[in-house]
C-alpha positions, 0 to 999 in steps of 0.5 A, a space after each residue: 499127922 507130922 511127929 513131934 520132938 518130946 523135948 521141944 514140946 516140953 521147952 515150948 510149954 516151959 516157955 509159954 508165959 514169955 513166948 511169942 508166936 514167931 519164937 515158937 515158929 523159930 524153935 520148931 523151925 530150927 528142930 526141923 531144919 534139915 527138912 528143907 526151908 522153913 517148917 510145914 504148917 502140919 509140922 507147926 500145927 502138930 506142936 500147937 496140938 500138943 501144947 495145953 492151950 494151943 494157938 490160944 496161948 499166943 497174943 497174936 494170931 497166926 494171921 496177924 504175924 503171917 506175911 509174903 514179904 521177900 523182906 525182913 520186917 523184924 523178928 515179929 513176923 512169920 513169913 510164908 514160903 513156897 509149898 505151904 512152908 513158913 519160916 521166921 526168915 524171909 524167902 529172899 534169904 532162904 533163896 540166897 543162902 540155902 547153898 551156902 555155910 559162909 557166915 560172910 555171905 549171911 552177914 552180907 545178905 542180911 545187912 543189905 536187905 534190912 538196910 533197904 527195909 524201911 521197917 523200924 524194928 531192927 532190934 536185931 540189926 543195926 548200924 553195928 551189924 547183925 545180932 549173933 544169935 540171928 546170924 546163927 539162927 539163920 545159919 541153922 535154919 536156912 543152911 542146915 549148920 549146927 550152932 556149934 560149927 557156926 560158933 567156931 566159923 565165927 571165931 575163926 573169922 573173928 581171928 583172921 580179922 574178917 569180922 568184928 563184934 560189938 560190943 565185944 563182951 556182950 551176950 549177944 553181940 552185933 556181928 559185922 563184916 570188916 
């Protein structure tokens, strides 16, 4: 059985009343980002086994949110990757971004992918750009970047005029290439 981080188990437990299954996958995936793309099903199962209600705590089943799509379909899905791994990011993003920590490339790939999607759930990606939280989550989960390094790079890109944020004082602004 895969090992679990007690702090992450406590965080998952404390948020169970409002946590959706893809959010739980995201938290586990980001915690285990150095283990390759996505998170292994047995690692995810180990965390679920630690929770008081396990998978029963979520309003949707694993099968209801699992997709093998290569394109983004909003934050309500879990994507099937190779070798039994799952991720909150589509396989295409992992393939295109796994060897880079350049946030401009993340903005380009994510922006193109979502604008070509016919999905209506684009609350994290709009014509104004990619939500900063999603951008940083992708850089951590796919590229292995630390969140602090991502914030520093984002500030540098903003200072250099390579990216803009809308609205600039928002807690989770949309970021786009300029």
